[in-house]
N, C-alpha and C positions, 0 to 999 in steps of 0.2 A: 503494501501500499504505499504510494508515494506521498500523499497529501496527507495532513494529520488535523483532525479536531478535538482539541484537547480540552478537557474540563475535570483537571485534577486536582484544582484546590479553589479556598475561598477566594483568592486572588483574581481568579477567572473570571468571577462575576462584577468586580469593581472595577470601574472604568476610570482612568485617569483624566481628571477634568480640569478645568478654568477661570476666569477672570475680569476684567472689569474698566469702567467708567471713573474718571476723576470725579470725586466728590467737591461739591460749591457749598460751603457752608451757609447758610442765608446770615445776613447781618441782624443784629438784635433789633427789634421792633420797638418804635419811639414809646416810651412809658411802661415798657413791658420789664416785668420783674425777673432777674436771671439769678439764677442758684449756680453754684459750683461743688456741690456734694460730691460728684463721680470724681473730681480732681481730675481732669480730662487737659491732655496736652497734645499739641500739635507739633512734631519736631521733623528735622532734613537728616536724613543719614546720607554720608558721603565716605567714600573708603578709595583708597591707592588701587586696591585689587581690582575695583569695579568701575567703570564709566557712568557717568551722569550721577543723579541723587535720588532719594527714595523717600518719598512722606511717608511718615507715620504717625498713627495716633495711639494713645494708650489712657487708658482710665486707671490712674493708679488705687482708687478706692476697689474697684472691681478687679483688675488684671487683665480684663478684656483689651486685646491690641489690634490694630488693622494697618496693613502694609500695602502699598500698591508699588508693584513690580513689574516694569513693561506692560504687557497685556494682560497680567494677573493682579486679583486683588486678594488677598488673605485677611481673615477676620477668624479670631480666636480667642477663646476662654475656657474656663475650665472642665465645661461639660459638652461643648461646642465647637466646630471646625466648619468654617465657610472658605470655598474657593469660587471666585467669579472669573469666568472666562470672557474676555472682551469679543474674540475673534467669533466664538462659535454661540456667544450668546448664552451658553449652559452656567448653571450654577451648581455646584454641590455641597451636598449638607452633612457633616458626620455628628451625630450626638450620642451622647453615652456616658459612661463613668470615667474618671481621670486616666485609669489604664486604657480605656478605648479610644480615647483621643490622643493619650500618649505625648509623645516629642512633637506632636504637630502643634500643641498648645505652647512649646518653648519659645519665650521671647526674643523677639530679635537683637541684635547687638546695641541697637540705637535706644530701644526700650529700657534695656539694662542700664546704659549709661544714664537714662534719665532717673531711673528708679537708684543709682547709685548715687547721684547729686542730690536728690529731693527725700530719698529714704535711706539713705547708708544701706544698701542691698549690698552685699559682700561679693556677687556673683564673679562680675568683672575682677574686682580684686582678686579672688582665690584662682582665677585663670592667668593672674601673674600681669595683669593690666595695673595701670596707675591713672587716675582722670584727672587733668589738667583744663581747670575752668577760669575761662578770659571773656570779655566782651567784643564783639565784632564792630565795624564801623558804623552799621546800624544799630548799635544799642543791644543787641540780643546777645543773649548767654550761649556761648559755645562750649561743647565739652569735647576735649581730645583725649583718646584713648592711647596711652603711650605704654608699649610692652618693654621687656626687660633691657634690651638694647637701646633704648631711648628714641626709638621710630614711633611715629603716629600712625597707628594701625586704621582708624576711623577716626570720623568727628561727628559731631551732631550739633545742630542748631536748634535751639529751642525757642521757635516762631511764635506760639500764642497759646494761651490759655483757653480753653473754651467752655462756656456755659453748658449747662446739663440739656436746657432747652434746645439748642442750636445743634447740639451732637444726636438729639431725638429727632428734631426736625430734618436734620442730612440723613437717619436713619445710620448714623456711624458705625455703629457697633449692632448692626442686625444679623444677629447670629442664629436667628427663627425666618429664614425667609420664606415669603408667602409662597413662592412658587420655585421650588428646588427641582432640577432634572434628575439628578443624581442623587441618592440617599443611603447611605449605610447607617442603620441605626440598633444600637447594643437593646435587646430585648433580656427579660428577665427569663433564664433557664425554664423553659416550660410554658411560655407566654404564647398565647395565639397570634401570629402575626396579621398587621392591620394592612397588607397590600395586597390581601386577597388570594393568597398562595395555601392550598391547602398541603400543609406541611407533615411531614412523616421525622420520627425519632425512635431511637430504641427504648426510650424512657430514662432515667436519671442515671443510670449505669448500665454498662454492656461489657460482654467480653470478660467477665469475672472481675478487674479491678480498673477499667475503665468509667470514668465518671462524667458528665454532661457539665461542661467548664465555660461555656460562652455560645450565646446564640444572636444571631445578626440577621436583619431582613435588608434585603438590597431593592432597589428599585431604579431604572433608567428609563427615561422618556427621551427620545432623540428630539433636539432642536430643530427650527426649519432650516436652519445655515447647515446643521449636519446632514439632513436628509438631503438639500441640495448640493451636497459635496459629495453624494453616493453611498452613504451610509444606510444599509439595508435594514430590515424589520429585525435582523437578528440583533441589531444595536438596542433594542429595547430589552429589557430584563425586569423580572417580577422573581425575586427568590429569598429563601429561607435556609441560611446555612446554620448547623449546629455542630460545635467540635466539641471531641471527646477527649482526656488527657488521663495520663497516668499519675497515679498519686506524687504527689510533691510536687507537680508542674503547675505553676502559676500564670505564667505566659500562656497565650495561644496564638496561632499563624494571623488571628484577627487584629492584634494587636500594633499598631503601628512602631516600625523599629526592630520588628521580628524577622532578621531575612532569612532565618531558616526555620522550618516547620519543626516542632518539638517531637523528638522520638515517640514513636507510637501513636501520634497522633490520628484520630479519627475523624473523618468529617463526612456530615451527610448534608447533602444539598438539594431542597426541592424547587421545583418550578413546575408551572402548568403544562400542561401536557400538549395543550394546544397552541403554546407560544411558537414563534417562528426559530426561537434558539434551541428548544426542545424538540420541534420538529426535526432541524438541521442532524441535530443529535441521533435522534429516532433513525433517519435516512441511512446515518452511517451503519449503524447497528443491524438494519437490516441491509446492506449490502451497496450502498449509494453514497459515495463522498467525492462532491465534485463532479468531474467529468470520468471517475474511477467507479467501476462497479465490481462486486466479488461476491461470493457466497454469502448469505446472511449469517451472522454469529450463531452459534449454538446458543440455547436457551432451555429454560424450564418454567415450570407454574408451580406457585404455591399460593395457600390461602392465607393472608393476613388475621392477626387476631379480630378485626372487625368483621370478619366473614369474605371480603371481597377477595377475589383473585386478581394476584400479580403476576406478571412476567420477571422472571429473573434470568440477566445476560451478563456473564462475565466481561470484563471490559480486555479488547484485543488492539487497543492504541499503541500498547507497548510490547505487545507480541501474544504468544501463545501458547506459553508454558502452563506447567502447572500451579503456579503461584501468580497471580495478577496483581495492579495496583490498585483494583476497585471492580465496582459492578453496578449495573443499573437496576433500579427496578420501576415497572412501567405499572402504573394503576390506572384505574378509569379518570383520574382527573390529575396525576402528579408524574413527572417522571424524575425519581430520586436518584441520586449520584451519589454512591458511598465508596469513599476516596481512602485507602490504607492497603495494608498488604495482606492478601489472602490467599489460601489455596481453594482452586474452584470447586473443589468436592463439598466444601463446609458452606457456601455462598448460599444455597438454597436455606439451609437449616437458620442462618443468620438473618439472611433476608426477612423469614417468616415471621418474624419477630417485631418488626417495624410497625408502627400505629401512628394514627395522625395525632398531632400534638393539640390537645383539649384541653 
């Protein structure tokens, strides 16, 4: 088989997306009372290692920050992360616990410099930088981060303090977009997804010592720009992924910064059997992958705990040996992709324990 259609991990469902137009803050209306409870600042970041300057905003009260970089805008808080793509018009939204947001919420260097100056945050100092404070020709405060060799690594200009009202009017820190095109939302283990997927799992434990450690629902809707660029219906997605881990494993491959899948991790991904993405996989299972045709993959039938009949198909994307990297379970409503290392002979009995998340 020359062409490969893979669906081996949580990352297969997650689209990398996008970023934004500059925010213009409205001026204060005459006579309007302004408040500064959120301690919001606009700063400009410059570095010798990058051309141009980057506008950044931060609320020192909440920790939420915003940075505009070329054609992308990033907004991050402790439990939410947004990327807006100006080219495609796509908005990505990730929401969940601090571990699920992970390093995505780490403040950029400009924000860290402001925190060091106003809040005595030790992060930059711990990284070996000394902060040098001065005034530029316009009377604005300038912060130079000096490394151990005496070189200025980057500089920050404190442009303005912004009222809570102006920030709200400009939706400066809007980490709950009205219309996100791509979302990854952390769910409580066992929680029914809200994106319309009839999801399946093995329950809270499986395989003797594996525990259900994390659950994520993913939704992707193509923008008009993406459709015009030729991205087909398989670019749309609705999925639910649950990850099982060995005892003692805290992080999962759903957490940002985890480059490798934890040893022994089991992934169960559900998507509507009628979706274009699932239909593409079903075609491959049935012997048609693009222009290539071949015999349909061997399969068996099992009865699930809810009484439904389901078809079990060992994956052959990586070969047809006695051990495979996963299998598919096709129910009347859902294509379930189970990813992990399994002997072909044990797949039907394992698949027969799948049940709807309810």
